[in-house]
N, C-alpha and C positions, 0 to 999 in steps of 0.2 A: 506633422506625423500622424496626428489623429485623423486628419482629413483623408489621408491616403488609406487608413484602415477602415473607415466607415463604408465605402462602397463594397469592400470585400465582405464585411460583416453583414450587410443587408442581404447578401446572397445566401447566407446561412440561416436566416430567420425562417422559422416554420410557423405558418398561420394555422388557424382552426380549420380552414378548408383543406390544407395539406394533410392534417391529421385524419380528417374524415375520409379523404381519398385513399390514404394509406390503409386505413381500417377496412374500407370496402374491398380493396385489392387483397388484403390478407384473408378476408372472409371468403372471397371467391377462390383463392388459391388453396386454402387449407380446409374450408368448410367449418360449420358451426361446432362440430364435435371435437375437432382437433385443436382449436384455439385454446380452450381451457387447459388441455394437456400441455401445450406449448408454454403457456404462461406459468403453469405449475413448475415445469422444468426450468424455466428462466428464473423463477423465484428461488428454487432450491440452489441453482448455480450461483446466484447473487449471495445467498445465505452462506454457502460454502466459502466463497471468495472473502466475505467479511470475516468469517471465523479464522481463515488462514491469515488474513491481514492482522487481526488482533493477536494471534499466536506469535507472529513475527515481531510485532511491536512489543509484546510482553517479554520475549526472549532478549530483545535488544536492551530493554530497560533493566532486566535482571543482570545482563552482562555489564552494563554501566554501573549498577549498584555494587556488583562484586568487585569491579576494578577500583571503585572509590572507597570501599570498606576494607580493603587489604591494608594492614598496617605496614609502614615502610620497614625495610630490613634494617637491623642495627648496623651502625657503621663498623666496617671491618678494621682490624688493627693494622697499622702500617707494616709493610713487608720488612722482615728482619728484626722485629721487636722481640720475638721469642728466642732468638739466637743469643746465647751467652757471649759476652765480649771477653776476649782473652787479653790478659795484661802483659 
């Protein structure tokens, strides 16, 4: 199974040359002044995503703690125990 995965994984590997070529293409497409703005926007998007992820995680943990901290309800009396018996 590992042997069948390795050829596919080698296609996904990115070398240093690939990164340099992608960088040059981005520089040509966007120019030197736009790239810092794009990276700033990307950074703020990642920051917002991480904050939202932390908020969801905190809400889930609070929900779990609320469920585990609720004391169990007292057992109810059997049905008909309050009804007086006639002799």
